[in-house]
C-alpha positions as CSV (number, residue, x, y, z in Angstrom):
1,M,53.1,7.6,104.9
2,D,51.4,4.7,103.8
3,L,48.2,3.7,106.6
4,L,47.8,0.0,107.2
5,L,44.3,-0.5,109.1
6,V,44.3,-3.6,110.6
7,R,41.4,-6.1,112.2
8,H,42.0,-8.0,115.3
9,A,41.7,-11.5,114.9
10,E,38.9,-13.8,116.5
11,A,37.7,-12.5,119.6
12,E,36.2,-14.7,122.2
13,N,31.8,-13.4,122.4
14,A,30.9,-11.3,125.0
15,G,29.4,-13.1,128.1
16,D,26.5,-12.1,130.3
17,G,27.4,-9.0,132.0
18,G,31.0,-9.5,130.7
19,S,33.6,-6.4,129.1
20,D,33.9,-5.6,126.0
21,F,36.9,-4.4,126.9
22,E,38.2,-7.4,127.9
23,R,37.7,-9.8,125.5
24,R,40.3,-12.1,124.6
25,L,41.9,-13.4,121.2
26,T,40.4,-17.2,120.7
27,A,43.3,-19.9,120.2
28,H,42.8,-19.5,116.2
29,G,42.5,-15.5,116.6
30,H,46.7,-16.2,118.6
31,A,47.3,-18.5,115.7
32,S,45.8,-16.2,112.7
33,A,47.4,-13.4,114.1
34,A,50.5,-14.7,114.3
35,E,50.2,-15.9,110.9
36,M,48.9,-12.8,109.7
37,A,51.9,-10.9,111.2
38,A,54.6,-13.1,109.8
39,G,53.0,-12.3,106.3
40,L,52.4,-8.5,106.9
41,A,56.1,-7.9,107.9
42,L,57.2,-9.4,104.0
43,C,54.9,-6.4,103.0
44,V,56.4,-3.5,105.4
45,R,59.8,-1.3,104.7
46,N,61.7,1.3,106.5
47,Q,60.6,3.3,109.8
48,V,57.0,1.9,111.5
49,A,55.0,3.5,114.0
50,L,52.2,0.5,115.7
51,W,49.3,2.3,117.0
52,S,46.1,-0.1,118.9
53,S,43.4,0.3,120.3
54,P,43.5,0.0,124.3
55,L,40.8,-2.9,123.9
56,L,42.4,-6.9,124.9
57,R,41.7,-8.0,121.5
58,T,43.5,-5.2,120.0
59,R,46.2,-4.8,122.5
60,E,46.8,-9.2,121.8
61,T,47.0,-8.6,117.9
62,A,49.3,-5.6,118.1
63,A,51.5,-7.2,120.0
64,H,51.9,-10.4,117.5
65,L,52.2,-7.4,115.0
66,A,55.0,-5.5,117.5
67,Q,56.8,-9.2,117.4
68,A,56.8,-9.8,113.9
69,L,57.9,-6.0,112.6
70,G,60.9,-5.4,115.2
71,V,59.3,-2.6,116.5
72,A,56.9,-1.7,120.4
73,V,53.3,-0.5,120.3
74,S,53.9,3.5,120.6
75,R,50.6,4.2,121.4
76,Y,47.4,3.1,123.1
77,A,44.4,5.6,121.8
78,D,41.2,5.7,122.8
79,A,40.4,7.7,119.1
80,I,40.9,4.0,118.0
81,P,37.7,2.4,119.4
82,A,35.5,6.0,119.5
83,G,35.8,5.4,115.6
84,D,37.1,9.3,115.9
85,L,39.1,9.2,112.3
86,G,39.6,13.2,112.8
87,Q,42.3,12.7,115.9
88,L,43.9,10.1,114.6
89,R,44.9,12.4,111.6
90,H,45.9,15.2,113.6
91,D,47.9,12.7,115.6
92,W,49.5,10.7,112.5
93,Q,49.9,14.5,110.7
94,S,52.2,15.1,113.6
95,L,54.6,11.6,113.7
96,S,58.3,12.0,112.5
97,P,58.7,12.3,108.4
98,Q,61.5,9.7,109.5
99,I,58.0,6.9,109.8
100,N,57.3,5.8,106.5
101,T,54.4,3.1,107.1
102,L,51.6,3.5,110.0
103,V,49.8,0.6,111.1
104,V,46.6,1.5,113.2
105,V,44.9,-2.0,114.6
106,G,41.2,-1.8,115.5
107,H,37.5,-2.6,115.0
108,Q,34.6,-2.9,112.6
109,P,33.0,-0.9,111.7
110,H,35.3,2.1,111.7
111,L,38.0,0.6,109.9
112,G,35.5,-0.6,106.7
113,V,34.0,3.2,107.4
114,W,38.0,5.0,107.8
115,G,38.5,2.9,104.6
116,A,36.1,4.6,102.8
117,Q,36.1,8.1,103.6
118,L,39.8,8.4,102.8
119,M,39.8,6.4,99.6
120,G,36.5,7.0,98.0
121,I,35.8,2.8,98.2
122,S,34.5,0.4,100.8
123,L,35.9,-3.4,101.3
124,P,35.0,-5.8,103.5
125,V,37.3,-6.0,106.4
126,K,37.6,-9.2,107.8
127,K,39.2,-10.2,111.0
128,A,43.1,-10.3,110.5
129,S,42.3,-8.5,107.3
130,V,44.7,-5.4,106.3
131,I,43.9,-2.6,104.2
132,A,47.2,-0.6,103.1
133,I,46.3,3.1,101.8
134,A,49.2,5.9,100.6
135,L,48.0,9.1,101.9
136,D,48.4,12.5,100.4
137,S,50.9,14.3,101.6
138,A,48.4,16.5,103.8
139,G,47.2,13.0,105.3
140,T,44.0,13.7,104.7
141,G,43.0,11.5,101.6
142,G,44.5,8.5,99.7
143,Q,45.0,5.6,97.6
144,L,44.4,1.7,97.2
145,L,47.9,0.0,97.9
146,W,46.4,-3.2,98.5
147,Y,44.2,-5.8,100.4
148,A,44.3,-8.9,102.2
149,Q,42.4,-10.9,103.9
150,P,44.1,-13.3,106.8
151,E,44.6,-16.4,104.4
152,A,46.6,-14.4,101.9
153,L,48.5,-12.8,104.4
154,A,49.5,-16.2,106.2
155,R,50.6,-17.8,103.1
156,L,53.2,-14.9,102.7
157,G,54.5,-15.7,106.5
158,Q,55.0,-19.2,105.1
159,I,57.1,-18.6,102.6
160,R,59.1,-16.5,105.2
161,H,59.2,-19.6,107.9
162,Q,60.5,-21.6,104.4
163,G,64.0,-19.2,103.8
164,W,62.5,-16.8,101.7
165,P,64.3,-13.3,102.2
166,A,62.1,-10.6,102.7
167,L,61.3,-8.1,100.5
């Protein structure tokens, strides 16, 4: 199975006494998430599961992905903002064998830490960037398939909108 770790797009700053849970995407964040999702749709094939952190900014980013990928968010996992890779690993190991790709929308620093733990390499995780990992058969480690920053995915999305066929 391929695991795609997606960082949420740009969110508003936490206000005085505001809840981190309720931080929304900015207008730029919505645009960036939509462009990233359109490009990502060209990189994903077969059966996809989409999971998100329950925090608002990740739910909003996941909504753009759901639309582009033609799937619903199937899980809002508390383990994502908690940084609990062990729980997520347990959960993805119980996915149907028909699922070829799991997209997880989450936060820094957890995504970067998970990438390093799973692959043994550290990558920068900008907002709306994606790390694609080919998990081993046990789902405990993996190899880097590709890494894309949002600008590259946005360019791919533009190609799709110009009438090029999906890969």
